[in-house]
DRENMI-456022 format. One line per 2 residues: number of its first residue (from 1); their letters; for each residue x, y, z of N, C-alpha, C. Coordinates in nm, 3 decimals. Layout:
<marpas>
NUM	A	X/Y/Z/X/Y/Z/X/Y/Z  ... .
</marpas>
This chain:
<marpas>
1	MA	-3.011/0.283/22.242/-3.014/0.385/22.341/-2.875/0.449/22.355  -2.778/0.379/22.354/-2.635/0.427/22.369/-2.616/0.512/22.247 .
3	AH	-2.655/0.472/22.132/-2.632/0.552/22.002/-2.691/0.683/22.010  -2.813/0.694/22.065/-2.879/0.816/22.082/-2.807/0.911/22.174 .
5	FL	-2.759/0.850/22.281/-2.675/0.926/22.386/-2.551/0.980/22.319  -2.483/0.894/22.236/-2.357/0.936/22.169/-2.387/1.053/22.078 .
7	VL	-2.495/1.049/22.000/-2.521/1.160/21.905/-2.563/1.278/21.984  -2.640/1.272/22.090/-2.675/1.386/22.162/-2.554/1.453/22.227 .
9	ME	-2.462/1.376/22.273/-2.337/1.441/22.322/-2.263/1.505/22.212  -2.245/1.448/22.098/-2.184/1.490/21.984/-2.240/1.619/21.936 .
11	RR	-2.378/1.627/21.926/-2.447/1.744/21.884/-2.448/1.864/21.985  -2.438/1.830/22.111/-2.423/1.932/22.217/-2.275/1.976/22.245 .
13	GI	-2.187/1.916/22.175/-2.048/1.962/22.200/-1.987/1.901/22.320  -2.030/1.794/22.367/-1.976/1.732/22.491/-1.878/1.617/22.447 .
15	TE	-1.788/1.652/22.363/-1.695/1.550/22.301/-1.597/1.506/22.402  -1.554/1.596/22.495/-1.447/1.557/22.594/-1.486/1.450/22.694 .
17	LR	-1.621/1.453/22.725/-1.676/1.359/22.831/-1.725/1.233/22.781  -1.733/1.211/22.647/-1.797/1.085/22.591/-1.705/0.964/22.628 .
19	WF	-1.579/0.978/22.622/-1.487/0.868/22.654/-1.505/0.826/22.804  -1.546/0.922/22.891/-1.566/0.888/23.018/-1.695/0.828/23.059 .
21	LL	-1.808/0.886/22.992/-1.943/0.853/23.017/-1.988/0.726/22.946  -1.956/0.716/22.818/-2.006/0.611/22.735/-1.964/0.465/22.779 .
23	PG	-1.844/0.440/22.819/-1.824/0.300/22.859/-1.907/0.257/22.975  -1.927/0.343/23.075/-2.015/0.304/23.183/-2.157/0.294/23.147 .
25	FC	-2.213/0.388/23.056/-2.347/0.378/23.009/-2.371/0.251/22.921  -2.284/0.233/22.826/-2.297/0.119/22.743/-2.270/-0.016/22.814 .
27	GG	-2.185/-0.013/22.916/-2.148/-0.126/22.988/-2.269/-0.174/23.073  -2.350/-0.075/23.117/-2.470/-0.106/23.194/-2.577/-0.182/23.118 .
29	LG	-2.575/-0.162/22.980/-2.676/-0.222/22.895/-2.659/-0.363/22.870  -2.534/-0.412/22.882/-2.515/-0.553/22.848/-2.364/-0.579/22.876 .
31	TF	-2.330/-0.663/22.974/-2.193/-0.682/23.023/-2.145/-0.815/22.954  -2.007/-0.807/22.938/-1.933/-0.911/22.877/-1.958/-1.043/22.961 .
33	SA	-1.964/-1.032/23.091/-1.974/-1.151/23.173/-2.101/-1.217/23.155  -2.213/-1.137/23.143/-2.343/-1.197/23.117/-2.356/-1.268/22.994 .
35	IT	-2.294/-1.208/22.884/-2.302/-1.279/22.750/-2.217/-1.402/22.753  -2.099/-1.396/22.828/-2.018/-1.516/22.828/-2.087/-1.629/22.913 .
37	YE	-2.156/-1.590/23.018/-2.225/-1.698/23.094/-2.332/-1.765/23.000  -2.409/-1.674/22.926/-2.515/-1.732/22.849/-2.460/-1.822/22.736 .
39	VI	-2.336/-1.793/22.680/-2.277/-1.875/22.577/-2.229/-2.002/22.640  -2.156/-1.997/22.746/-2.081/-2.119/22.795/-2.168/-2.207/22.880 .
41	ER	-2.269/-2.152/22.956/-2.358/-2.235/23.039/-2.440/-2.329/22.960  -2.442/-2.453/22.994/-2.529/-2.553/22.932/-2.674/-2.521/22.929 .
43	DQ	-2.737/-2.550/22.832/-2.884/-2.527/22.819/-2.924/-2.381/22.822  -2.834/-2.293/22.789/-2.859/-2.149/22.772/-2.858/-2.116/22.633 .
45	GG	-2.764/-2.038/22.581/-2.778/-1.982/22.442/-2.677/-2.054/22.349  -2.556/-2.067/22.388/-2.458/-2.126/22.308/-2.408/-2.032/22.196 .
47	PL	-2.327/-2.081/22.098/-2.262/-1.995/21.998/-2.362/-1.917/21.914  -2.474/-1.969/21.892/-2.581/-1.908/21.809/-2.625/-1.782/21.881 .
49	YL	-2.635/-1.788/22.011/-2.685/-1.674/22.098/-2.573/-1.566/22.086  -2.453/-1.609/22.094/-2.335/-1.502/22.081/-2.341/-1.438/21.949 .
51	FL	-2.354/-1.518/21.833/-2.361/-1.456/21.706/-2.480/-1.361/21.691  -2.593/-1.410/21.731/-2.711/-1.327/21.721/-2.699/-1.196/21.813 .
53	NV	-2.651/-1.208/21.930/-2.629/-1.095/22.017/-2.544/-0.990/21.951  -2.423/-1.025/21.905/-2.337/-0.933/21.837/-2.388/-0.873/21.713 .
55	FL	-2.455/-0.962/21.621/-2.509/-0.920/21.501/-2.624/-0.820/21.522  -2.715/-0.853/21.613/-2.830/-0.762/21.637/-2.787/-0.632/21.702 .
57	CI	-2.681/-0.637/21.783/-2.637/-0.507/21.843/-2.575/-0.419/21.731  -2.506/-0.475/21.644/-2.454/-0.402/21.529/-2.563/-0.339/21.443 .
59	VA	-2.664/-0.424/21.411/-2.781/-0.381/21.338/-2.851/-0.259/21.412  -2.874/-0.275/21.540/-2.934/-0.175/21.623/-2.857/-0.045/21.616 .
61	VA	-2.728/-0.050/21.623/-2.640/0.076/21.617/-2.647/0.135/21.476  -2.646/0.051/21.371/-2.653/0.098/21.236/-2.792/0.160/21.203 .
63	VA	-2.889/0.125/21.266/-3.024/0.185/21.254/-3.038/0.316/21.340  -2.990/0.312/21.469/-3.008/0.415/21.561/-2.929/0.540/21.536 .
65	LP	-2.803/0.523/21.489/-2.708/0.637/21.461/-2.762/0.730/21.356  -2.805/0.682/21.242/-2.864/0.775/21.146/-2.992/0.834/21.188 .
67	LS	-3.076/0.761/21.256/-3.203/0.818/21.304/-3.172/0.929/21.408  -3.083/0.913/21.502/-3.047/1.008/21.594/-2.988/1.129/21.534 .
69	RK	-2.902/1.111/21.438/-2.844/1.226/21.368/-2.945/1.302/21.286  -3.046/1.233/21.245/-3.163/1.302/21.173/-3.253/1.382/21.265 .
71	FI	-3.281/1.338/21.385/-3.380/1.399/21.465/-3.323/1.481/21.577  -3.193/1.468/21.611/-3.128/1.556/21.720/-3.064/1.670/21.644 .
73	PV	-3.106/1.793/21.667/-3.045/1.903/21.598/-2.906/1.941/21.654  -2.828/1.987/21.565/-2.686/2.038/21.599/-2.702/2.166/21.683 .
75	RT	-2.637/2.172/21.789/-2.640/2.298/21.867/-2.537/2.399/21.813  -2.587/2.516/21.793/-2.494/2.624/21.734/-2.451/2.720/21.833 .
</marpas>
């Protein structure tokens, strides 16, 4: 979702605001404290959870960015 938002802002020429808006938007999707809790807390996720979380997030962005760039038109 954040990748779609990034591309939409890029295509609409809202590059000045992205550094202000994206950290809050992306931070709302998954916070560092929640991931840390899941990794450290006993009987939760552990290191495998951390690895999968980071890996799958990178995969999601790698898939979403090209799709967003393909389907969101450039504003002229």
